N, C-alpha and C positions, 0 to 999 in steps of 0.2 A: 576229329576223332578222339574219343576217350579210350586210352590204351588199357584200362583196367580189364583184366581177364582176356585180353586179345592174344591170339597165337601169332607170334612173330618169328619169321625165319630170316636169319642174317648170314649171308655167305661171306666168307673171309672174316668170321667173327672172333677169331682167336687172338687177334692183336690189332693195334692201331685204331682207326676210326670204327671198324666193325665191333671191336671189343668195347669201345667207349659207348657206342649206341646200345649194345647189349646191357651194359650197366645201367644206362639211363632208362631204357624201357622196363627193365626189371624193377627199378625204383618206382615206376608208375603202375606197377601191379600186373604187368603183362607176363605171359608164359613165353619162354624163349627157346629156340633151337639155333645153335651156331654150327657153322661148318668151317672146315679148314683142311688143308692138304697134309699137314704134319701132325700125326696123332699125339706126339709128346707135347707139342705146344698147345694143342687143343685140350688135352687133359689138364694141363696146368691152368689154362684160362678158365675152364669149367670149374676147377677146384676153387678158384677165387670168386667166380660169379655165384657159386652155390652158397657162399656165405651170405648172399643177399636173398636168393630164392633158388628153387630147383631149376636146372638148366639141362636140356638134352643136347647131345652132340652128334655130329655126323662127320666122320673122317672121309672126305671125298674131294676130288678135283672137278670142279664144275665146268672145266673146259672139255671134259669128256662126256660121252653119252652115258656111260656107266655111272660117272660121278653125279650127273644131274638126276638120274633115276634114284640113286641112293639118297641124295639131298632131299628129294620130295617124299621119300617113303614114310618118314615120321609124320609129315603134314597130312598124308593120306589117312592116317589113323586118327589124328586129333583135329583135323581141319586147319585152315589157314586164313588169317585175316590180313597180315602184312608180310610182304616179301621185300627184303632189303637186298638189292643187288650191289654188294660192296666189294666182293673179291676182285682183285685187279693186279696188274703187273706192269712194269715199266722198264724200258732200256733206252737211255738217252745217248746222244752222240751224233756225229755226222751220219747222214743217211747212208752214204756209201760204205761206211765202216760198220753198219749194223747188218748182222747176218739175216738171211732169209728165215732161219729158224726163230730168231728173236722177233722179227717182224710178225711172223705167223702166230707166235705165242701171244703177243699183245692183242692181235686181232681176235684170237680165240677166247682169251679170258676176259678181255675188256669189253667186247662187243657181242660176239657170237653167243657166248655162254649166257649173259643176261637176257638176250632176245629169246633163246630157246627155252631157258628156264621159266621165263615169264609166260611164254606160250603154253607150256605144260601146266603151269600153276593157275591159269585163268579160270578153269572150271571151279577150283577150290575157292578162289577169291570171289567169284560171282556168288557162290553158295553162301559165303559169309554174309552177304547183304550190305557189308560196309568194308569192302576190300580196298587194299592200298598197295601200290608198287612204289618203292623208293629207289631211285637210281642214283648211285654215288658216282658222279662224273669228276670233273676237275675244272678249276679256274682256267686252265690252259685250253679248255673247250670254248671259252669266251674270248680270250686274247691269246693266240697261239705264240709260243716262244720258240726261238730257233733251237735246234738239236732235239726237239721232241715231235718231229713231224708225224711219225706213225702214232704215237701216243695221243697227240692232239687230235688227229684224224678220227681215231676210234672213240675217244671220249666225246667229241662233238657228234659223232654218229649216234652214240648212246643217248645224248641229250635230245637229238631230233627224233630218235625212236620213241622216247618218252613223251615228247610233245605230240607226235602223231597218235600214239596209242591213247593218250589222255582224251583226245578228241574222238577217237574211235569208240571209246568206252563211256562217253557221256550218256547218262541215263541207264547204264547197266549195273550201277552199284559198285563200280571199281574206279578209284581215283589214282592218278599217277603224279608223283612229285619228283622233281629233279634237283639234286644237290650239287653245288659247285664249290668244293673246298679249295682254299688256297694252299700254300705250303704249310704242311702240318707235321708236327713232331711225332713221327711214327717210324717203325722199323723200315718201312719202304723208303724213307728219306735218308737213312743212315749213310748210304754210300754216295750221297750228293754233298759236295762242298760249297754249293751255292748259298750265300748268306744274304743278309739285309742289304749289303752294298750292291748286290745284283738284283735286288727286288724280291728276294725270297725270305720274307719275314715269317717264321714258323709260329703257329699257334698250337696250343695243346689240343689233342684229339677230343678231350672232354668238351671244349668250347664248340667244336663242330657238332658233336653229339647233342649238346643242349639246344643248339640252333635247329637241328633236325627234329627233336622232340617238339619244340615250339611250332615248327612248320606243320608237323603231323596234327597237333592239337588245333591248329587254326585252318587246316585244310588248304594250305597255300599251294601254289603251282611250283614254286622254285625257292631254293635257299642259296644265296650267293654270299660267300665269305670274302673278307678283305676290306670291308668298310668303305669309307669315302674314297680312299686311294684306288681301290678296285673299280668303284663306280666311275671315277674319272677316267681311268685307263680304258674301260669298256666304251665310254662315250667318245674318247679320242680315237679309238680304233675304228669306230663307226664313222666319225665325221672327218677324220684326217689320218687314215692308215699310214700314209707316208711319214708322218711325224713319229708314229710308233716304230716304223722301220728304222728311222734315224736313231731312236733311243737304243734299239737293239744293236745297231751297227757299232755304236760307241762302246757297247758292253761285250761285243761278240767274242773277242779273243779270250777275255777273262772268263766268260760264261762257258765257252767250249772246254776250257781246262777244268773248271769247277764241276762240270757234270759228266766229264769223260768216263768216270767209273760208276755213274749212277745206274744201277741195275737191280731189279727185284722182280725176277720172273720165276 
């Protein structure tokens, strides 16, 4: 896809990977709408992005019916070519220490919201003639880490949703691409103390965004971050999952402490 003059809607676009994607698609000549729950952060992000090009904003919570309606209102006026389902939330820790409210929040924002938003947006994407859905999942959807049971589950669910939908939409003029970021230097990761010694090597959000743009331009099915190390871990998890279990057993206590306060909901 050539992004020039395409209308792109990015949920969770006021910070982190979403903001970096907005910067990158604007640089390619796209028109952009970003959404976010916090109006002040959204205004600040839009102010910076407007130094590149005009940006529309929608202050909305996509985990709610009202928020999803508001999110798509601007697209209903100007059309929609690309939907980037990026908004997300996480709460790490032992499952039995995770509240029902936190579990439900992850399910709603990380899985239910993109499924329902995509469903509503499909007529607009079909009308584009060259529509695209980009689902931002997580490397944890490929190799699940302890203390992220719910998060891994919903992100894996989003990945399989995208795979199924891609096959459902073959021939309909709408493509689906799935993105698997690794640990990324974003506000969502600030409360995590897991570092390289535990396998969490953070890369800039701009690196993820650049890979997303490359994937869009090449019409790829998926973008997996983490390089050769991630590829080896994925292969090991497929061929010898007990070996991956052993690796995590050796890190378990240190990892539990490092992610105990990791929360962004």
